[in-house]
N, C-alpha and C positions, 0 to 999 in steps of 0.2 A: 503494499499500499504505499504510496506517495505521501510523504510526510506532511506535505501541505495540503491534504485532502483529509487527514485524519482528523476524526472532530475533536479528539483530545488536543491534538496541536493547535487547532483553531480556537477551541475554547481556552485555553491556556495564553495564548497569543492575544486573544481579545481581553481576557482578565487583567493580563499585564498593562496592556495599552491604556485601559480604564484606569488602572490604578496610577499610571503615570500621568495622565491627564489630570486626574483628582489632585494629584501632589502639586502639579504645576500649578492648577488653577488656586489652591488652598495656599501653597507655601512659596511658590516661585520655582524657576529654573534649578537651582542649586540642590532641592529636595529631591529631583529626579535621579536619585542614584539605584544602582542594583539593588543594594541592600534594602532601601525602604520600598522600593515597588514591590519586591518580592514579599517583603511584610504585609504590605497593603492589598497585594493580588491573593496572598494565601498560597504561594506557591514557594519552590525551593529557589534559592539564588541562582543555582546552576541552570535553572529553567530559564530565567530571565536571560544569562548570559548565552544560552543556547538559541535563543530568537535574536538577541540583539549584543553581540559580543562587546559594543562600546558603549557607554553611557550616553555620549553626544548622539549616537544613531537614535536610540531610544527616544531621547529629549526630542530630536527633530520630527521622528513620527509622530510624537504626542502634541507638539506644537501644531503639526499640520492638522490634527483633529479638533482643534480649538477654535472658535470662531474669532475671526480677524477684525477688530473694530477700526485698524490703523487706516486713515485716509477715507473712513466712511461717513456719511452724512455731514457734506460739506455745508458751512454756513457762510454768510456774507457779513463783513467783508471778507472776500477770498484770500487776499493776500496774509490778513490775519489768522485766518483758519490754518492756511497753509504753512504759517510759522508755527503755530502750536503744534500741528501734526509732525512737522519735519523735528522740531524739538523733542517731542516725545519719542519718535524713532530713533534719534540720536541717544537719548536717555537709555533706552531699550539696550541699543548696541553697545552702549558702555559699561553693561554687564557681561563678565567674563564668560557667562554660560550662553548668554544669548548671542555673544558674538562667535563663540565656539560653534553653536549651532547654525549661524548663518555661513559661515566659511565651510563648515562640514556639508552643508545642503549643496552649496555651489562646488565643492569639489569633488563629492560622491556623485553627484548627478553626471558628471564626465564617464563614470563606468557603469552605473546603475540606473536602470531604466526606471524603477519605481521611484528612486529619489529624483531622477530627471522630470518624471512626471509631476512630482511635489513642487520641485522647483519652477516649472513652468505654469503650473496653477497659481502659485503663489505671486510670480511676475506678473501675470496676465490680471490677476485680481487687483494688485497694487497700482500698476501701470494704468488700467482700465479705471479704477475710480479717480485717479488723479487727473488723467486726461479729461474725462467727462466734467470734472470739476472746472479745470482750465478752460475746457470749450464753453461751459456755461458762463464763467465770467468773461472771457471775451465777447460772448453774444450781449452780455449786459454792459460791456463798455468798460469793465474793470481793469483790463489788461488788453494790450495789443501785442499777441505773441509772435516772436521773432523765428519762429520754427513750428513745426507740428506739434500737437499737444503730447503726443506719445513721445516725442524728442524732449520735450520739454520735462515731461515726467521722469525720464532717464537722467537728465541734466541734474536736476534737483535731489535726486536720491543717490545718485551715482557717488557725489563726494563724500556723502555722510556714510556709505557703505566702505568707501575706501580708506577713509580716514580713520574708521573703526577698526575693520579687518586688516588693513595691510600696514597701518602705521601704529594701530593699538592706542590711539590717542583719541580724547573726545572731540567730538564734531560741535564746536561752540556757536553761540549766535552769529559772530561775524561770518563765519563760514557758511551757515545756514540763510543768512541775508543776501549774502554775495551770491548763491546760487539762486534763489528766488529773484534777485534784480537781473541776473543774466538772461533769463528765458525770455523778456520782453519787457514792454514799457508799461508801467503800472500806473492807473489815474491816481491823483491825489484826491483826497477827501475832504 
């Protein structure tokens, strides 16, 4: 019998993933360890390791199952909303655990089809939400974009991701403001 079709395999995997998600939501990324997840799921630690040999992989999969509020529900004025959202993203990426998950997701996606699908889903959601908000802001006359809204989305998120994952430094307000200013001409209030 194929391990992945074995009902016991699927049940233990689901129990582990549910426990990881609960710990993530209750206590944050640092709580998603093999030991804590095993205890919460009611399985042995070896079972958790069998499904996810590395804690960062387990955390990445748990994060993929949690609703993502980032860049959702834009408010007006758009520039203020965008500054708040990008500041939240920068603060999250400043956490070592979240930075590790972001970097792991990007690198593992190069070789693992399931992780690549998660990466693509995450990127599509973020870029789509931001592009939609920027298109609406442009239609209202809040901004005149210097590029497509999808390119603008990449341009404002990219520096924050780079600063965090490559340089391991916080993306501060000056960087966020510079990225926002670069995408187009903003109307003054």
